[in-house]
C-alpha positions as CSV (number, residue, x, y, z in Angstrom):
1,M,111.6,95.8,83.8
2,A,112.5,92.3,82.8
3,D,113.9,91.7,86.0
4,R,110.6,91.6,87.7
5,L,107.4,89.9,87.1
6,A,103.9,91.5,87.4
7,V,101.9,89.2,89.2
8,F,97.7,89.9,88.7
9,F,95.2,88.3,91.1
10,D,91.8,88.5,92.6
11,P,91.1,86.6,95.9
12,C,87.6,86.1,94.6
13,I,88.9,83.3,92.7
14,F,88.8,81.2,95.8
15,D,84.9,81.4,95.9
16,H,84.4,79.5,92.5
17,D,82.8,76.3,94.2
18,T,82.9,73.0,92.0
19,G,81.9,70.7,94.8
20,Q,83.1,67.1,95.7
21,G,82.3,63.6,94.7
22,F,84.4,60.5,93.7
23,F,87.0,62.8,92.1
24,E,85.4,65.2,89.4
25,A,82.5,62.3,89.2
26,D,79.4,61.9,91.2
27,A,79.8,61.0,94.9
28,S,80.3,56.8,95.2
29,P,78.1,55.0,97.8
30,Y,80.6,52.8,98.7
31,L,83.0,55.5,99.9
32,R,83.1,57.2,103.1
33,V,85.4,60.2,102.5
34,L,84.4,62.3,99.7
35,E,87.2,64.4,97.5
36,K,87.2,67.9,96.1
37,H,86.5,68.3,92.7
38,P,90.2,68.3,91.0
39,E,89.9,72.4,90.0
40,N,89.2,73.7,93.6
41,D,90.2,76.4,95.6
42,D,92.9,74.7,97.5
43,R,95.3,74.3,94.4
44,A,95.0,78.0,93.7
45,R,95.6,78.9,97.3
46,N,98.7,76.7,97.3
47,M,99.9,78.4,94.4
48,L,99.2,81.9,95.8
49,S,101.0,80.9,99.1
50,V,104.6,79.6,96.8
51,L,104.7,82.8,95.1
52,Q,104.1,85.1,98.5
53,Q,106.7,83.1,100.5
54,G,109.2,81.4,97.9
55,P,112.2,82.5,96.7
56,I,111.0,84.6,93.9
57,S,108.8,86.7,96.3
58,E,111.1,89.5,96.1
59,V,110.8,90.2,92.5
60,L,106.9,89.7,92.2
61,D,104.8,93.0,91.8
62,W,101.1,92.2,92.4
63,H,98.3,93.9,90.8
64,H,94.6,93.9,90.7
65,G,92.8,94.1,87.7
66,E,88.9,95.0,87.0
67,A,86.4,92.5,85.9
68,A,86.3,92.0,81.9
69,Q,83.0,93.5,80.9
70,R,80.4,92.2,78.4
71,A,82.0,94.2,75.7
72,D,85.5,92.5,76.5
73,L,83.9,89.0,76.5
74,E,81.7,89.6,73.1
75,R,85.1,90.0,71.2
76,F,85.5,86.4,71.6
77,H,82.6,84.6,72.9
78,T,79.2,84.7,71.3
79,P,76.3,86.8,72.9
80,A,73.8,83.8,73.6
81,Y,76.4,81.8,75.1
82,I,77.2,84.6,77.5
83,D,73.4,85.3,78.1
84,E,73.4,81.5,79.2
85,L,76.2,81.7,81.7
86,E,74.5,85.2,83.1
87,S,71.4,84.1,83.7
88,I,72.0,81.3,85.9
89,P,71.0,82.0,89.1
90,A,73.4,82.9,91.8
91,V,72.6,80.6,94.5
92,E,72.0,77.7,91.8
93,S,75.1,75.2,90.3
94,R,75.0,74.1,87.1
95,S,77.2,71.3,85.2
96,F,77.9,71.9,81.4
97,S,79.1,68.7,81.3
98,S,79.9,65.6,83.5
99,T,83.4,67.6,84.6
100,T,82.4,71.0,84.1
101,V,80.9,72.6,87.0
102,F,79.5,76.4,87.0
103,G,79.1,77.1,91.0
104,P,76.7,79.4,93.1
105,G,77.6,82.7,92.0
106,S,80.5,82.0,89.6
107,Y,79.3,84.4,87.2
108,P,81.5,87.6,88.6
109,I,84.4,85.2,89.4
110,C,84.6,84.1,85.7
111,C,84.7,87.8,84.8
112,A,87.3,88.6,87.3
113,A,89.5,85.5,85.9
114,A,89.3,87.2,82.3
115,G,89.6,90.5,83.7
116,Q,93.1,89.7,85.7
117,T,94.0,87.7,82.3
118,L,93.4,91.0,80.3
119,A,94.9,93.4,82.7
120,A,98.0,91.5,82.8
121,A,97.8,91.3,78.8
122,S,97.4,95.2,79.0
123,H,99.9,96.2,81.5
124,V,102.7,94.6,79.2
125,F,101.2,95.9,75.6
126,D,101.4,99.4,77.3
127,G,105.0,99.2,78.3
128,H,104.7,98.9,81.9
129,A,106.3,95.5,82.2
130,D,107.8,92.9,80.0
131,L,106.5,89.9,81.8
132,A,103.2,89.2,83.2
133,Y,101.6,86.5,85.0
134,A,97.7,86.1,86.0
135,L,96.8,83.5,88.7
136,V,93.4,82.8,87.7
137,R,90.6,80.2,87.9
138,P,88.3,79.2,86.5
139,P,91.1,78.0,83.6
140,G,90.0,78.9,80.3
141,H,91.9,77.2,77.5
142,H,88.9,74.5,77.0
143,A,86.3,77.4,76.6
144,Q,85.1,77.8,73.2
145,P,83.2,81.0,71.8
146,Q,79.9,79.2,72.2
147,M,80.4,76.8,74.5
148,A,81.7,75.3,78.1
149,D,84.6,72.6,78.3
150,G,87.0,70.9,80.5
151,Y,86.2,73.0,83.8
152,C,86.5,76.3,81.8
153,F,83.5,79.2,80.9
154,F,85.5,82.0,79.4
155,N,88.5,81.5,77.4
156,N,91.1,84.1,79.5
157,I,93.6,84.3,77.0
158,G,91.5,84.3,74.0
159,V,89.6,87.4,75.6
160,A,92.7,89.1,76.1
161,I,94.1,88.9,72.7
162,E,91.1,90.2,71.4
163,A,91.0,93.3,73.5
164,L,94.7,93.9,72.4
165,R,93.8,93.4,69.0
166,A,91.0,95.9,69.2
167,R,93.5,98.6,70.3
168,G,96.2,97.8,67.9
169,L,97.9,94.6,68.5
170,T,98.4,92.6,64.7
171,K,100.2,89.6,65.4
172,T,100.3,87.4,68.5
173,A,101.0,83.2,69.8
174,V,99.5,81.4,72.2
175,L,102.1,78.5,73.7
176,D,99.9,76.2,75.6
177,W,101.7,73.5,77.6
178,D,98.9,72.6,79.8
179,V,98.9,68.8,79.7
180,H,95.2,69.2,77.9
181,H,94.4,69.9,74.2
182,G,93.6,74.0,74.1
183,N,90.9,73.1,71.8
184,G,88.7,76.5,73.1
185,T,91.9,78.7,72.0
186,Q,92.0,76.5,69.0
187,Q,88.7,76.7,67.9
188,G,88.4,80.9,68.8
189,F,91.3,81.6,65.9
190,Y,91.2,78.6,63.9
191,D,91.0,80.9,60.7
192,D,93.0,83.5,61.8
193,A,96.4,84.3,59.9
194,D,97.3,86.5,62.9
195,V,97.1,84.4,65.9
196,L,99.4,81.3,66.1
197,T,98.1,78.7,68.3
198,V,100.5,75.7,70.0
199,S,99.2,73.2,72.0
200,L,101.9,70.8,73.6
201,H,99.4,68.2,75.3
202,M,99.2,64.4,76.2
203,N,97.6,62.5,72.9
204,H,93.8,62.0,74.7
205,G,91.7,62.8,71.4
206,A,88.1,64.0,71.6
207,W,86.1,63.6,74.9
208,G,82.5,64.3,73.5
209,A,80.1,67.0,72.4
210,T,81.9,69.9,74.4
211,H,85.5,68.8,73.1
212,P,84.7,67.5,69.6
213,Q,88.4,68.6,68.5
214,T,90.9,65.8,68.5
215,G,94.3,67.8,69.2
216,D,95.8,66.0,66.5
217,V,98.3,66.8,64.2
218,D,96.2,67.0,61.1
219,E,94.1,70.3,62.6
220,V,96.0,73.0,61.0
221,G,93.7,75.7,61.0
222,S,91.2,77.1,58.2
223,G,91.0,79.3,55.1
224,N,93.3,82.0,55.8
225,G,94.5,80.0,59.2
226,V,95.8,77.4,57.5
227,G,99.2,76.6,58.7
228,K,99.0,78.8,62.1
229,N,97.6,76.1,64.3
230,L,100.0,73.4,65.6
231,N,99.1,70.4,67.8
232,L,101.6,68.5,69.1
233,P,99.9,65.1,71.0
234,M,102.7,63.9,72.9
235,P,103.0,60.1,73.8
236,Y,101.9,59.3,77.2
237,G,105.1,59.7,79.6
238,S,107.3,61.8,77.5
239,G,108.9,63.3,80.6
240,D,111.0,66.5,80.4
241,I,113.5,65.6,77.6
242,A,111.1,64.8,75.3
243,Y,109.1,68.2,75.8
244,L,112.5,70.1,75.8
245,R,112.9,68.4,72.3
246,V,109.9,69.6,70.8
247,F,109.9,72.7,72.4
248,D,113.8,73.4,70.3
249,E,112.9,71.6,67.1
250,I,109.3,72.4,66.5
251,V,107.9,75.1,69.1
252,A,110.5,77.6,68.9
253,P,110.8,77.8,65.0
254,A,107.0,78.1,64.3
255,V,106.9,81.0,66.9
256,R,110.0,82.6,65.2
257,A,108.7,82.2,61.5
258,H,105.5,84.2,63.0
259,Q,107.0,86.8,64.7
260,P,104.4,87.6,67.0
261,E,104.6,91.1,69.3
262,I,103.4,89.1,72.3
263,L,103.9,85.9,73.2
264,F,101.3,84.1,75.5
265,V,101.6,81.0,77.5
266,A,98.9,78.8,78.8
267,N,100.7,77.9,81.9
268,G,99.4,74.9,83.2
269,Q,101.2,72.3,85.6
270,D,99.2,69.3,84.9
271,A,101.9,67.6,82.9
272,N,103.7,67.1,86.0
273,Q,104.9,63.6,87.2
274,F,102.1,63.5,90.1
275,D,99.3,64.9,88.3
276,P,95.9,63.1,88.7
277,N,94.9,64.3,85.5
278,G,97.5,64.1,83.3
279,R,100.0,61.1,82.1
280,Q,103.0,62.9,81.6
281,L,106.3,62.7,83.8
282,L,107.5,66.3,83.9
283,S,109.5,67.6,86.9
284,M,110.0,71.2,88.3
285,K,113.4,71.2,86.3
286,G,111.4,70.5,83.2
287,F,109.2,73.4,83.9
288,H,111.9,75.5,84.6
289,E,113.4,74.8,81.5
290,L,110.1,75.7,79.6
291,G,110.0,78.7,81.3
292,R,113.7,79.6,80.5
293,R,112.8,78.8,76.7
294,A,109.7,80.5,76.8
295,R,111.4,83.8,77.9
296,A,114.5,83.4,75.4
297,L,111.9,83.1,72.6
298,A,110.1,85.8,73.7
299,D,113.6,88.2,73.9
300,E,114.1,87.0,70.5
301,C,111.0,87.6,68.6
302,C,108.5,89.9,70.9
303,N,111.2,92.4,72.4
304,G,110.9,90.6,76.0
305,R,106.9,90.7,76.2
306,L,105.5,87.5,77.6
307,V,102.1,87.0,79.5
308,L,101.7,83.7,81.0
309,V,98.4,82.8,82.4
310,Q,97.4,79.8,84.8
311,E,95.8,77.1,83.5
312,G,95.7,73.5,85.2
313,G,97.7,71.6,87.7
314,Y,95.7,69.5,90.0
315,A,98.7,67.8,92.4
316,L,97.6,70.1,95.6
317,S,101.1,70.4,96.3
318,Y,103.5,69.4,93.6
319,A,101.9,72.0,90.8
320,A,102.3,75.1,93.0
321,Y,106.2,73.8,93.1
322,C,106.1,73.7,89.2
323,L,104.1,76.9,88.8
324,H,107.2,78.6,90.8
325,A,109.6,76.3,88.9
326,S,108.2,77.7,85.8
327,L,108.1,81.3,86.7
328,E,111.8,81.0,88.1
329,G,113.0,79.9,84.6
330,V,110.9,82.8,83.0
331,L,112.7,85.2,85.6
332,Q,116.0,83.6,83.9
333,R,116.8,82.7,87.7
334,T,118.6,79.5,89.1
335,A,116.4,77.0,90.7
336,G,115.6,78.5,94.4
337,L,113.3,75.3,95.6
338,A,114.6,71.8,95.8
339,D,112.4,69.5,94.1
340,P,111.0,67.1,97.0
341,L,109.6,64.3,95.0
342,A,111.1,64.1,91.3
343,Y,111.4,61.0,89.4
344,M,114.2,62.0,86.7
345,Q,113.5,60.3,83.0
346,E,117.0,59.7,81.7
347,D,115.5,59.1,78.2
348,C,112.6,59.6,75.9
349,T,112.4,56.1,74.1
350,A,108.6,57.2,73.1
351,L,110.0,60.0,71.3
352,D,112.6,58.5,69.0
353,D,110.3,59.1,65.9
354,F,107.5,61.6,67.2
355,V,109.7,64.6,65.4
356,D,109.9,62.9,62.5
357,Q,106.6,61.7,62.1
358,W,105.0,64.9,63.2
359,H,106.8,66.5,60.3
360,K,105.4,63.9,57.9
361,Q,101.9,64.4,59.1
362,Y,101.6,67.8,59.3
363,A,103.2,68.4,55.6
364,A,100.7,66.1,54.3
365,A,97.9,67.8,56.4
366,L,98.9,71.2,55.0
367,G,98.9,69.6,51.5
368,R,95.3,68.6,51.9
369,S,93.9,71.8,53.3
């Protein structure tokens, strides 16, 4: 089972229409050509294409899961919030923030994204495969129990975890290497001792009422969950070497100590060096190594059970290549696609003190909790 990857996908994800403008802002009167909102259907079409036609296509098993039901969503999200989304007329578009656009008819698409993630997780939990990946949009890791944020409406991973816990799953871990802080997942499990949440992200801080969490080191969890939320706000431009060092020295020991039954990965590629939404410098090689390390960690701690879920990645061509690279790493295959663009960072000067400082700040935060 471990030499193949189960992929869960519903083509309706292409119908989530986030519109056009000046990147993710309103259209400018000074520009003739509008561009699509960065979280658009084309990015997912390229991801699908590279998986169907790239070197790993021969080891992918394609599946389609049912849409998430109301009861599934309510395990993570509040009924009032679900009512709010469900009540939006199918012909209307609504903005939940300046960047978070709920397009016409998006409600069933959001349910489908959560459903594919839940189906992928159930496929692994039930022993049908060790490795699964959900190619979904809209993404989910910014969606909190009671609000939308950062292009996200339902927290796909959160919904899946709660569904499995209702069936007997006890301990799990979420590793989020999307370039932005996984604040929704953090919020949903902040006081929960059985769910370890780890987020590697650029150090962007809070960004308003829909994202009050800072993503800083001192957000360590609360109550029974103290010590079970790890934020790694990486300096801008950290690159491959820095990410892999932090994985080896902070992330992997934390996951080993938690001993989850299944490892979830919020598999965004917007930390890539050409992404318009990120300021990090990861290459295809870096994503390949992250995938390989996640697989090794799952083999060590979870009997090989690993579920990856698509999050960000907005460089139209390069994000798809980085997705392929990360899944090649998970499958423990050598790189089959050459990197057509990479700038290879040879040092990690910005990280000289980061690991030591992180440990000091985290210990201090625990002492205050």
